[in-house]
N, C-alpha and C positions, 0 to 999 in steps of 0.2 A: 325748433323752437327751444330754446334753454331755458333751464328753470333753476333759479340760485338756491343753495343749499345751505342752511343756516348750520353752521359747524358746531355750535353751543346752543343748546335751546334756552329759550329766556328764562325758563323756570330754574335752571341751573345758574345762570346769570344772576338772578335775584338772590337764590340761595347763598352763593358765594359771596355778594355783596352783603348780605344780612350777617354771615358769619365774620367777615372782616370789620364792619362796624360794631358787631356786640364785643369781638376782642378787643378792638381800640377803647371802647367803652368801660370794659373792664379794667383796662390796663389804667385808663386814667383815673377811674374810681378808687383803684388799689394806691396809686400814687397819692392822691387826696387823702386817703385813710392813713399813709405811713407818716403824712406831716414832715415831709424832708425838709431839713434847713439847706437850701442851694448854696446861699452865702458862704456857711462855714464848709459845704462840700468843695466849693471852687478856691476856698482859702487853703485849705488842705491839699487839694489836687496840686496846687502850684508847688508844694514842699516834696512831691512825689521824686522828682529826679535827685533830690539831697537824700531822702531816704533809701532808694533804690541803691545809690551809690555805696551805701555801708554794707549793702548784702555782696557786693564785688570783692568778697574775701573768704579764705576759708581757713577753717581752725584744725589743722591736721593732728596736733596735739590731741585734741580728743577723740580722734578715730578709734583707739582701742575700747572707749567707753561706748561710743556710737555702736560699734559693731558688736560689742557684747550686748547691748540691750535691744538691738535689732534682731539677734538671733534668739533673744528670749522672747520676742513677740511673735516670732516665725515659729518657734517650738510650742507656744501657747496655742496659735492657730492650728498647729498640725494636731496637737492633743486634743483640743475641742472637735476636730474634725474627725478623728478616730472614734472617739465615744459617740459623738452625735452621728456618724454612719451607722454604727452597729444599733442604736436606738431606733434610727431612721427604717434601717430594714425590717426591724419587728414590728414597728408602728404600719409600715407600708404594707406588710402582706397581711396583716391583721384587719386594716382598712379597706384594702381594695375591694370594689363591688364584685368584682367577679370571682375572688376566691375568698371573702371574708368569711370567717366561721359563724358569724354572728351579724345580723344587721344592725343590732342595736349598738354592738361593740363598734362597728365600722362608722356608725353616725357619731359615737361619743369621741373617738379617735380623730375624724375630720373636725368636729367642732374645736377640739382641744389645740389642732394645727392652726386653725384659723385664728383662734385667741393668739397663739404664740406669733404668728405672722403679722398681726394686727398691732403688736406692741413693739417699737423700734428698738434695734439692738442697744441703743444709748441708754433706753429706759431700763432694759433689763440688766446692764452693767451697773446703772446706779443703785437699782435695788439690791443687787447682790453686794456692791461694795457697802453700801448701809447695811447689810447682815454680817459679811465676812470680814470687812476692812479692806484698805488699800493693798494692793500686790496682785501677784500674777493667779494667785488662786482664783481671786475673783474674776480675773480676766478669763481663766479658763472655764469657769462655771458658767459665766455670763454669756460666753461666745457659743456653747452648747445650745443653746434656746433657739437663736437664730439659724443655727445650723440645722438643728432638728427640723425646725419649721420649713426651710427650705428644702432639705432633701427629702422629706416624708412626702410633701406634696409632689416633687418631681417623680420620685419612685411610684407613688400610687398613681400618676398619670401615666408613666410608662408600661405598668402592671396591666391596668385597665384596656390600654392599646393592645394588648396580645390578642390574638386570634381565639376566638373560643372552642375551636376544633381542638386544639392541643389539650385545653382543660378538660372538654368533654372527652376525649379519647383516654385522658390519664383515670379520669373517674368511672368511666366504663370497664377500665380494666380492674378496678378495685383498689386504685392506689390510694394511699392516705395522705391527709392533708400536708404531711411533712414530705412526702415522696412527690406530691404535686410541684411543690416549691423546687426542691432541689434538684429532681430528675427532670422536670416538665417546664418550669419557667425559667430558673436562673441560667442555664447554659444560654439561653437567648437573649437573656438581660444583663450580662455581665458589662459588656461593652458598653450599654447604653448608661449603665448604673455608673460605670466609670467615668464617662463623660460629666455626669452630672457632679460627681467627687471632684473631678479637676476644675470645673468651673468654680465649685464652693470653695476649693482651698485658694484661689486667687481672693475671692470675697473675704475669706477670713482672714488671711494675712493683711488685707487693707483695713478690715475693722479692727484687728488687733492693734495696729498702728494708730487708727485714729481714737479707739475707745482707752489706750492707755492714757490719753490726754486727759482723763476724767477719773483716773486712779487706779487704771487696771494693770499698771506696770508696763515694762519694756521701755521701748523707744519714744513712745509716746508721751510719757511723764518727763523723758529727757528734753524733748523737744518743747513741752510746756514751761519747763524751768529756764530754758536758754531765751524762750519769749519773755518771761516775765523779769528776766535780767537785762533785755535788750541786748543780747549777745549775738549781734548781727553776723558774723563769721561762723559762730557754731549752729545758727540756725540755717544757712546756706548748706553747710556740710551735711546736716542731717537730711535736709530735703534732698540734697543730691544724691546720698545713699540711698534713701528711699526710692527715688525715682528709678535708679538703676536696678535695685532689687525688684521692683515691681515690673520693670520691664522685662528683665530677665524669667521672671515667673509666668508673664501672659505669654512668653516665647515658649516656654516649657508646656504649659496648659495647651496651648494651639498645638503643639505636638502630639500631646497626649491623645486629645481628641481626634486626632487622624489615624491613632492604631486600632 
C-alpha cells in the first residue's frame, strides 16, 4: 500500500502565500503614496536614446584634473581610515565585554557607536561641511565617523569571539590589562582586524567619491560640476575612471583578505 507524501506542508504554503500577498500590497501602497506621473515618465523614457547617445564620448583633455581629484578622494579615504582605525582599536578594547576595564565604560562606548552608526555618512558630512566649510578637511573629518562606527563594532565582535581560556590564563599569571591585549589577544586578532580594515578601505573610497558631491572635495565635486554643466563626455570619463579604480580596489581587497 503506497502513501502519498506532501512535499510542502499546508502551513508553509499559507505562510508563503501570505508573505507574497503582503509584499505585493506593500508595493502597491508605496506606488500610490509616491503619486508617480506615468505620463511624464513615458514621455521622458522616449528621449532616453537621445540622452544616452550623448554619453558615448570621452573628454580625454580633462584626465589630468580627473586623476588629480580622484587621488585626492583616495588620500582622504586612506587618511580617515588610518585615524579611524586607531580610534576604533582604543574604543574596541575598552568596550569588549570580556576584557572591558569597566562595565559602565563598555556600555557608554557601545551606545556612542550605535548613535554614530545610526546617522548616515551623508548626514555627518553635511554637519561637518556646515561647521568647517567645503573642502577635503570636511571630507576627512566626516569620513572618520562612519569609519569608527563600522570598525569599532567589527573589532568588538572579533574580540568578544575570542576564547575565554586565553584571557583567564593571562589573568591567572598576573598579566596587566595592556599585557592581556598586546601579548594575549592581538597576535590572534591581527589577521581578522586586517580583513575588516581592508573591507572598510573599499567602503571609504566609495563614500569619499560620493560624499564629494555634497562639498567634501575630490572627484565628487568635479562630477557634480560636470553634471550641472551637462558636460556628457566629461561625466562619462569620470564614471569610467571611477569604475576602473573601484574594480581595482575590490581586487586588491579580495587579495588582502586571503593573506
